[in-house]
C-alpha positions in Angstrom: 32.5 21.6 18.5 29.9 23.6 16.6 27.1 21.9 14.7 26.3 23.2 11.2 23.4 22.8 8.8 23.8 23.7 5.1 20.7 24.4 3.1 21.0 25.0 -0.7 19.1 23.6 -3.7 22.4 23.2 -5.6 24.3 20.1 -4.7 27.6 21.6 -5.9 27.2 24.5 -3.4 26.3 22.2 -0.6 29.3 19.9 -1.2 31.6 22.9 -1.7 30.7 24.5 1.7 30.9 21.1 3.4 34.4 20.6 1.9 35.5 24.0 3.2 34.1 23.3 6.7 35.9 19.9 6.8 39.1 21.8 7.2 38.1 23.2 10.5 38.4 20.8 13.5 35.8 22.8 15.5 33.1 22.2 13.0 30.8 19.3 12.5 28.2 19.3 9.6 25.1 17.6 11.1 22.7 18.1 8.2 22.4 19.2 4.5 19.1 20.2 3.0 18.1 20.8 -0.7 14.9 22.7 -0.1 13.3 24.9 2.5 10.9 22.3 4.1 13.7 19.8 4.5 15.9 22.5 6.0 13.2 23.4 8.5 12.6 19.8 9.5 16.3 19.0 9.9 17.0 22.1 11.9 14.4 21.2 14.4 15.8 17.7 14.7 19.5 18.6 15.0 19.4 22.0 16.6 22.5 23.4 14.8 24.6 26.2 16.2 25.5 27.6 12.7 23.4 27.8 9.5 24.4 28.4 5.9 21.1 29.1 4.1 20.5 29.9 0.4 18.0 32.7 -0.3 16.3 30.9 -3.2 15.1 27.3 -2.5 12.0 25.3 -3.4 8.8 25.2 -1.2 10.1 27.7 1.4 12.7 30.3 0.5 15.6 31.1 2.8 13.9 34.1 4.6 10.8 32.0 5.4 13.0 29.2 6.8 15.0 31.7 8.9 11.8 33.3 10.3 10.5 29.9 11.5 13.9 28.8 12.8 14.0 31.9 15.0 10.8 30.7 16.8 12.6 27.7 18.3 16.3 28.6 18.0 16.9 32.2 18.9 20.7 32.0 19.5 21.8 30.2 16.3 24.2 32.1 14.0 22.8 32.3 10.5 24.7 33.1 7.3 22.8 33.8 4.1 24.1 32.6 0.7 22.9 34.8 -2.1 23.6 36.0 -5.6 24.6 39.5 -6.6 21.1 40.4 -7.7 19.5 39.3 -4.4 20.9 42.0 -2.1 17.4 43.3 -1.2 16.7 39.9 0.3 20.0 40.2 2.3 18.7 43.4 3.7 15.5 41.8 4.8 17.5 38.9 6.3 19.4 41.4 8.4 16.1 42.4 9.9 15.5 38.8 10.8 18.8 38.7 12.7 21.2 37.0 10.2 24.8 37.2 11.2 26.4 37.7 7.8 26.1 36.8 4.1 28.2 35.2 1.4 27.9 35.9 -2.3 28.1 33.2 -4.9 30.4 31.9 -6.1 31.9 31.3 -2.6 35.6 31.7 -2.5 38.0 30.6 0.3 39.3 34.2 0.9 35.8 35.4 1.8 34.5 32.2 3.4 37.0 31.7 6.2 37.0 35.2 7.6 33.2 35.0 7.9 33.4 31.6 9.4 35.9 32.8 12.0 33.7 35.7 12.9 30.7 33.3 13.3 32.7 31.0 15.6 33.7 34.0 17.8 30.1 35.0 18.0 29.1 31.4 19.0 31.8 31.4 21.7 30.3 34.7 23.1 26.8 33.2 22.9 28.0 30.1 24.8 29.7 32.2 27.4 26.6 34.3 27.9 24.4 31.2 28.1 26.8 29.6 30.6 26.7 32.8 32.7 22.9 32.9 32.6 22.7 29.3 33.6 25.1 29.8 36.4 23.0 32.8 37.6 19.9 30.6 37.5 21.6 27.9 39.6 22.8 30.5 42.1 19.3 32.0 42.2 17.8 28.6 42.9 20.3 27.9 45.6 20.0 31.2 47.3 16.3 32.0 46.5 15.1 31.6 50.1 17.8 34.0 51.4 17.1 36.5 48.6 13.4 36.3 49.4 14.0 36.9 53.1 16.2 39.8 52.4 13.8 41.4 50.0 10.7 40.9 52.1 12.4 42.3 55.2 13.7 45.3 53.3 10.3 45.9 51.5 8.2 45.6 54.7 10.5 48.0 56.4 9.9 50.6 53.7 13.2 50.4 51.7 11.7 49.9 48.2 9.6 51.9 45.9 6.5 50.3 44.4 8.2 49.9 41.0 11.2 48.1 42.7 8.7 45.9 44.7 7.0 44.8 41.5 10.3 44.1 39.8 11.6 42.0 42.7 8.4 40.1 43.0 8.6 39.1 39.4 12.3 38.3 39.5 12.0 36.1 42.6 8.8 34.6 41.3 6.9 35.5 44.5 3.2 35.1 44.5 1.3 37.1 47.1 -2.1 36.1 48.5 -5.1 38.3 47.8 -6.4 38.2 51.4 -3.3 38.5 53.4 -2.6 37.2 56.8 0.7 37.7 58.7 1.7 35.4 61.5 4.8 36.3 63.5 6.4 34.0 66.0 9.0 35.3 68.4 11.1 32.9 70.4 11.8 33.4 74.1 15.0 35.4 74.8 16.2 33.0 77.5 16.9 30.4 74.9 19.6 32.7 73.4 21.5 32.6 76.7 22.0 28.9 76.5 24.0 29.3 73.3 27.2 28.4 75.0 25.9 25.0 75.9 24.8 24.3 72.3 26.3 26.4 69.5 23.8 27.7 66.9 20.9 26.7 69.2 18.9 29.7 68.0 19.4 28.7 64.4 18.3 25.2 65.1 15.2 26.4 66.9 14.3 28.6 64.0 14.8 25.9 61.5 12.6 23.5 63.4 9.9 26.1 63.9 10.0 27.0 60.3 9.6 23.4 59.3 6.5 23.1 61.5 5.1 26.4 60.1 5.5 25.3 56.5 3.6 22.1 57.2 0.8 23.7 59.2 0.3 26.7 56.8 0.7 24.7 53.5 -3.0 24.8 52.9 -3.1 28.6 53.0 -1.5 29.0 49.6 0.4 31.1 48.5 2.5 31.2 51.7 6.0 32.4 52.5 8.1 31.9 55.5 11.3 33.8 56.4 13.4 35.2 59.3 13.3 38.9 59.8 16.3 40.9 61.1 15.4 40.3 64.7 15.1 36.5 64.1 11.3 36.3 64.2 9.6 33.6 62.2 7.3 35.4 59.8 4.5 33.6 57.8 2.8 35.6 55.1 -0.1 33.6 53.7 -3.7 33.5 52.7 -6.0 33.8 55.8 -9.0 32.1 54.4 -10.9 30.4 55.9 -10.1 32.7 58.8 -11.2 30.1 61.5 -8.7 27.6 60.1 -6.0 30.2 59.9 -6.5 31.1 63.5 -6.3 27.5 64.5 -3.1 27.1 62.5 -1.3 29.6 64.7 -2.6 27.9 67.8 -1.4 24.5 66.4 2.0 26.0 65.7 2.3 27.3 69.3 1.2 24.0 70.8 3.8 22.0 68.7 6.6 24.4 69.6 5.7 24.0 73.3 5.3 20.3 73.2 8.2 19.3 70.9 10.7 22.0 71.4 9.9 23.0 75.0 9.7 26.7 74.1 6.8 29.1 74.7 6.9 31.6 71.8 4.9 34.8 71.4 2.7 34.4 68.4 0.5 37.2 67.0 -1.7 37.3 63.8 -3.2 40.1 61.8 -5.0 40.1 58.4 -6.2 42.5 55.7 -8.3 42.1 52.6 -6.1 44.2 50.4 -2.6 43.0 49.7 -1.4 46.5 48.8 -1.4 47.2 52.6 0.9 44.3 53.5 3.7 46.7 54.6 1.3 48.5 57.0 0.0 45.2 58.2 3.5 43.9 59.0 4.4 47.2 60.8 1.4 47.1 63.0 1.9 43.5 63.8 5.6 44.0 64.8 4.6 47.0 66.9 2.0 45.0 68.8 4.5 42.1 69.2 7.2 44.5 70.6 4.7 46.0 73.0 3.6 42.5 74.1 7.2 41.4 74.6 7.9 44.3 76.9 5.1 43.3 79.1 6.2 42.2 82.6 6.9 38.5 82.8 4.0 38.0 85.2 1.6 39.3 82.6 2.9 36.9 80.1 2.3 34.1 82.6 -1.2 35.4 83.2 -2.0 35.4 79.5 -0.7 31.8 79.2 -2.8 30.8 82.2 -5.9 32.3 80.5 -5.0 30.6 77.2 -4.9 27.2 78.9 -7.8 27.7 81.4 -10.4 29.6 79.3 -12.8 26.6 79.8 -13.1 27.3 83.5 -16.5 29.1 84.1 -15.1 30.5 87.4 -12.1 32.1 85.8 -12.4 35.8 86.8 -10.0 38.7 87.3 -10.4 38.2 91.1 -9.3 34.6 90.7 -6.2 35.6 88.7 -5.4 38.4 91.2 -5.5 36.0 94.1 -3.5 33.3 92.2 -0.7 35.7 91.2 -0.8 37.8 94.4 -2.0 41.1 93.1 -4.9 43.4 93.9 -7.8 43.3 91.5 -7.4 47.0 90.8 -3.6 46.8 90.0 -4.0 43.7 87.8 -6.9 45.3 85.9 -4.9 48.5 85.2 -1.7 46.6 84.3 -3.4 44.1 82.1 -5.3 46.8 80.2 -2.2 49.0 79.8 0.1 46.2 78.5 -2.4 44.3 76.3 -4.6 47.1 75.1 -7.8 45.2 76.1 -9.6 44.4 79.3 -9.3 41.0 81.0 -12.9 40.3 80.0 -12.3 41.2 76.3 -9.2 39.1 76.2 -10.9 36.0 77.8 -13.9 36.4 75.5 -11.7 36.5 72.4 -9.8 33.4 73.5 -13.1 31.6 74.1 -14.6 32.6 70.8 -11.5 31.4 68.9 -11.9 28.0 70.6 -15.6 28.1 69.8 -14.9 28.6 66.1 -12.6 25.6 66.2 -15.2 23.4 68.0 -18.0 24.4 65.6 -16.2 22.5 62.8 -17.1 19.3 64.6 -20.7 18.5 63.6 -21.0 15.9 66.4 -20.9 18.6 69.1 -24.1 20.3 70.2 -24.1 24.0 70.6 -24.7 23.7 74.3 -21.8 21.3 74.6 -19.5 23.8 72.9 -20.8 26.5 75.2 -19.9 24.4 78.2 -16.5 23.4 76.9 -15.4 27.1 76.5 -16.6 28.1 80.0 -20.3 29.3 79.5 -23.0 27.5 81.4 -25.7 29.4 79.6 -26.0 28.5 75.9 -28.1 31.6 75.1 -25.5 33.9 76.6 -22.8 32.2 74.6 -24.7 32.7 71.4 -25.3 36.3 72.2 -21.6 37.0 72.9 -20.6 35.1 69.7 -23.0 37.1 67.5 -22.1 40.4 69.1 -18.4 39.8 68.5 -18.5 38.0 65.1 -21.7 39.3 63.5 -23.2 35.8 63.1 -24.7 33.3 65.5 -23.0 29.9 66.2 -25.9 28.1 64.5 -25.6 30.3 61.4 -21.9 29.9 61.2 -22.1 26.1 61.5 -24.8 26.0 58.8 -22.5 28.0 56.5 -19.6 25.5 57.1 -21.6 22.6 55.9 -23.5 24.4 53.1 -22.1 23.3 49.8 -23.3 26.5 48.1 -20.7 28.7 49.9 -18.0 26.0 50.1 -17.6 26.3 53.8 -15.6 29.5 53.5 -17.5 31.7 55.9 -15.0 34.3 57.0 -14.9 35.5 60.6 -12.7 38.3 61.8 -12.1 39.8 65.3 
């Protein structure tokens, strides 16, 4: 059923068109107007599919009415009613997107062919609108899959810059200005238990992604997806950086505690989002290198991560605990991680220090002791050398309302 509005200042014309339309079961006249203002008001109230509009009407002429109707009803089919001496107005109406015109007096042999063409156009419009709505529904349903496919392809260099911008707009993806990428790789041994529980890897990923979305929700805008090798990838803002670092640590702890898995998690950030693809590539490269490390080195890293607080934790202690010579362990650790044991331990301790500095009840010397330094001055010296700011200055910046507590630390 198509809704119709008839607008003409002559009652005999309005009634005549209404009578002709009454012969068509697909048509329902929802409004008749005798001047332009009334036509505009009724068209907004009833939202007709089809209009018959006279060129000359009081207050607003037909062209003025059509111009305003197009602002809120772009798909309606509009037919102009005009006299023989008003053809120049018809030409202007064509520029406004009218569908056709009828000359007065209106005769059946000219009216019904125009009406049939108008109905065919309305059917095509409806089909198009239905197709567009179907596409929108499908997009909403599959948006996450489409986003994952696009991001994986883009970050692996399969799109030009123009294609990237078009896809970002189409998928309504917002990228953070200061980008941080967090990649979580699940232990391979879990895959081998697939026979015991079908789709275990999918379940692990789903649970991990759920945790990640909750933990990283404050680093907006953020995106999570699964890359082609089943890593969980989180692309997000990385400010404030100390909280962002703690978010990855929290994710790792939750996965270990609740899912009994020990994932590899690595983070990198850049201030320029145009370098996201490079950031992702370097992060994956480092993660691949880390994954290839011998199992004993992964155990050693975990041991350091959990025992950083021990002031007696040294390379010699690790060598004895894991039954290696100090020289061998030093070479292997440096070769596989790219940093020395001391550098790695220092970074772990500084990350924890950043976290503890957010607690105003803890004294600097207490933080120093909690992360394995018995000498507060030495701790402060190491902190400033690595991060460019002393612990006291960093804490002051956190609770200074003038900078909003957004002091950014990177290492």
